[in-house]
N, C-alpha and C positions, 0 to 999 in steps of 0.2 A: 759404207766406209766414208771416212771424213776427208780424204785427201791430205792427210797429215804429212806425207812425205813428198808432196808435189815438187818436182824439179830436182829431187835428190837422185844420186847415182849410187847403186849398191852392187856389191859382189857377194855371191853366196857359194861357198864350196860345198860339195856333196849335195847339190841342189836338184838332182834328177829324180829323187824319190824320197820317201819317208819324211823326216823332220825338215830336211833341206828343201824339199819341194813345197811343203806347206808354208815354210818361211818365205820362199821366193814368191809364191802366189799371193801371200798377204802383203808383201812389200809392193808388188805390182798393183794390187787393189788400192793401196794407199797413195798411188801416184808416182812411185819411184821407177826409175829406169834400172833394169836388173840384168846382170851378167851372171850366168850360172856355170860353174865348173864341176865336172864329175868324170869318173873313169868310164862311165857308160852313158849313152844318150838317154834322155827320158823315154819311157815306154810310150807315152803320149806327149806330143809337143806342148811346151810350156808357152802359151800364147803371150807374145809381147816381150819375151826374154831372149837375150843372145846366149848361145851355148858354145863352150869350148871344152873339148875333151882334156881333162886335167887329172894327173896323178899328183896329189898334194905332197906325197913323199919325195917328189922331185922338185927342189926349190926353183929350178929354172922354169918349170911349168907353172908354178905359182906366180912367179914374176910375170910370165906371159899373160896370165889371166888378168892380173891387175892392170897391165898395160893395155889390154883389149878394152877394158872399161874406159880408161882415160882417152884412148885414141878414138873410140867410137862415140863417146858421149861428152868428152871434154872435161870430165871431173871424176872424182871419187869421194863420196861423202860417208858411205857406210860399208864396212867390211865385216861379213859374217863368216867366221871360220867354223864351219859346221861339220865338215867331212870327218868321219871317224869309223873305226872298226872295233869289234868287241874282243877279238881273240878267241881262242878255243877253250871251252869249258872242260875242265878235268874233274874227276870225282874228288880228288884231293891234291893239294899242292905238291906232295911228294911224288906224284905221278906226272907232273908237268915237265916236259922236256925243254920248255922255253924256246921251242923252235920258231914261234911267231913273234918273239920279243922285238926284233929289229923292225919287222913290218908294222907292228902296232905302234911302236914309238915313232917311227918315221911319219906315219899318217896322223896319229893323234897329237903328237907333240911338235915334231919338226914342221909339219904342215901349218900348224897354228902359229908357230914362231915366225916362219917365213911370210905367211899371210899378213901378220901384224906388222912386221918390219917393212914389207914392200908397200902396204897401204899407208903406213905412217910416213914413209919417205915422201910420198906425194902430199899427204894431208899437212905435214909440217910446213910446207911451202905454200899452202893454199887455204890457210885459215882454220885448220883443224878438221875434226870429224869424229865419228863414232865407230869403234871396233868392238865387236861382240864375239866372244869365244864360247863355243859349246863345250862344257865339261859334263859332269854327271854327279848324281848323288853318290855314286861309287867312288868318286874322288874326295868326298867329304866324310862319308861314313864307312868305317872298316867293316869287313865281312869276308866270308869264304868265297872261293871261286874267282876265276878270271883275274888273277893277281896282277898280271901285266897291264890289263885294261885299267884296273883301279889305280895302279901306280902312274899310268900315263895321264889319267884324268886329274889326279892330285897335282901332277906337274903343271897341267894347264892352269889350275887355280893359282899356284904360286907365281907362275910366269905372268898371268894376267895382272895380278896385283903389282908386281914389280914393274911391268911395262906401263901401268897406269901412273905410277909415281914418276917415272922418267919422262913420259910423253905429255904430262899435264902442262908443262911449260909451253907446249905448242898448241894448246887447246884441243888436244886429242884425248877423248875419253875412252877408256878400255875397261870393259865389264865382262863378266862371265854369267852364263845361264847354266844351271845344273838340273836338267830334267830327271825325273824319276817316275817309274810306273806308267810310262807312256807306251801305248801299244804300237810298236814298229817292228820291222823285221830283224833288228839287231839282236834281240834275245834268241830267236831261233837260229841265227847265224852262228852263235857261240857254241852250238851243238852240232857243228858241221860234221858230216860223215855218218850220222845216224840215219837209219831208215825212217820213212815217214811216220810210222806208228810210234816209234820210240821218240822221234822228234816232237810229235804232238803231245805226248805224255810229258816230255821234258818241259816244254813251254807251258803246259797247263800247270805243272808243279811250281814253276817260277812265278806265274801270274797269281796263283793261290797265295804264295808267300808274300807277294807284293800287296795283295789285298789285306792280308792279316796285319801287315806292318803300317798300313796307311790310315791315319786318323779320319780323313774325309772319306766318305763312302764311295763317291763316284770316281771312276777311272779318269785319269788325265788324257787329254787329246793333243794332237799336233797343233790344233788351233790355240790351245792354252800357251804353248811355247811360242808360237808365231806372234801372239799378242804381246808377250814379254819382249820379243825382239823389236817390234814396232815402238814400244815404249822407250826402250834403251836407245833406239836409233834416232828418235826425234827430239824436239826441243823441250818436251815435258821433263826430260831427265838431264837437263843441261848442267845440273850441279851434282851429278852422280858419276863417280868413277872409282875403279878399284873394288867394285862390289861383286859378290857371288850371289845370284838370285836362284834359290831352289824353286823349281816348279814340280812339286812332288806330293801335293795333298797333305803336307805336314809330316812326311815320313822322317826327315832328319831332325825334326823338332824334339822327338823323344818317343818312348814306347807308348803304344796304345794301352789305355787302361780299360780293361774289360769289366763292365758292371756285372754285379751278381746280387741276387736277392739275399738279404740277411736271413740267417737261420732263425726260425721262430722257436722260442722256448716254450716248452709244454707246461 
């Protein structure tokens, strides 16, 4: 590691596991001081990071998380609004009872907006900073299934661009990262309530479809996403704001062209 973020202070929501933990670990490795918020404590301690139990659907708790970073480390330079939930997968939209709508929107949209606002309030008075919001290729590319999740992630994209325009005058950069085809627990959680065998079959089917839609052969990793966060958090991206960066192996670029051998004429 290069120590690219030495002396910086970062907050990562949803940082106890999955993408969030990988992001927090990478920020720590690059020299940042990190505060992690999540609804559950990490299964294994995250060495070097402070932890605060945080439900990002409650804006008061988001504010407390931001204040912890400021009070403990005296600054806030990087805000990573990563916490998110997938919602329940239904076989078809007509069967969706929308029971999880308010929960998904509170965590995926309200949590991002509150985190951006509270971090920006400090950054605007202290020379600026970098805010990074996690969206998804599901917010870019239309498709079937988890419609509330897709809508929430599309909202994050529009909000990120709008906030970037307004906050630029304060030297605050706001960008979004859109992961796709990254192996985390969020896919299996969207099939909650299924027994283990059905759940494994469900996830295998989703992964197979992801592979078919992905131009690059290799599967994406948490490390790929964390690398993008480091880039957007540091000085290398000082002229970048209002962007949405897909980390998806080319999935949203277009359909994969399958090569086939031409028929030979006899």
